[in-house]
C-alpha positions as CSV (number, residue, x, y, z in Angstrom):
1,X,53.8,86.5,129.0
2,X,54.1,83.0,126.9
3,X,55.1,79.6,128.6
4,X,58.1,76.8,126.6
5,X,59.4,74.4,127.6
6,X,63.7,73.9,128.4
7,X,64.6,70.7,126.1
8,X,65.0,68.5,129.8
9,X,61.4,69.6,129.9
10,X,61.2,72.1,132.9
11,X,58.7,75.5,131.3
12,X,59.3,78.6,132.7
13,X,57.3,81.9,131.3
14,X,59.2,84.7,128.6
15,X,58.0,87.9,127.8
16,X,57.1,88.6,124.1
17,X,57.6,91.7,124.0
18,X,61.0,90.9,124.8
19,X,61.6,88.4,122.0
20,X,63.4,89.7,119.2
21,X,63.6,86.6,117.4
22,X,63.4,83.6,116.5
23,X,64.5,80.3,114.6
24,X,64.6,77.1,114.0
25,X,68.0,74.5,113.8
26,X,66.8,71.9,114.6
27,X,65.3,73.1,117.9
28,X,64.2,76.1,118.3
29,X,65.7,78.8,119.4
30,X,64.7,82.1,120.6
31,X,66.7,85.1,120.8
32,X,66.0,88.5,123.2
33,X,66.5,91.4,122.7
34,X,69.0,91.5,125.3
35,X,71.0,88.5,123.5
36,X,69.9,85.9,125.5
37,X,69.6,83.1,123.2
38,X,67.2,80.2,125.0
39,X,66.7,76.6,122.9
40,X,62.7,75.2,123.2
41,X,60.9,72.3,122.7
42,X,58.1,74.5,120.8
43,X,58.1,74.5,117.7
44,X,59.0,78.2,116.0
45,X,55.1,77.8,114.4
46,X,54.1,77.8,117.4
47,X,56.0,80.6,119.0
48,X,54.7,82.7,116.8
49,X,51.0,81.5,117.8
50,X,51.2,82.1,121.3
51,X,53.4,84.8,120.6
52,X,50.1,86.4,118.1
53,X,48.2,84.9,121.2
54,X,49.3,87.4,124.1
55,X,49.8,90.7,122.0
56,X,45.8,90.3,120.9
57,X,44.9,89.6,124.9
58,X,47.1,92.3,125.8
59,X,46.7,94.9,123.0
60,X,42.6,94.0,122.7
61,X,40.5,97.1,123.3
62,X,38.4,97.5,126.6
63,X,34.7,97.3,126.1
64,X,31.9,97.6,128.4
């Protein structure tokens, strides 16, 4: 899950695995695999950074 902010300032979390694509038009729009589209305050680069960070944390190998 990654935390993002709606244009009205409300913070929420989204399942990063459900993101289909992200556009900057000029606001950042996250399109989910369900077809839902969400406008957020974060830049496209920030959404990508958070998604990569999430993926690395989830897929990190378990070590002793």
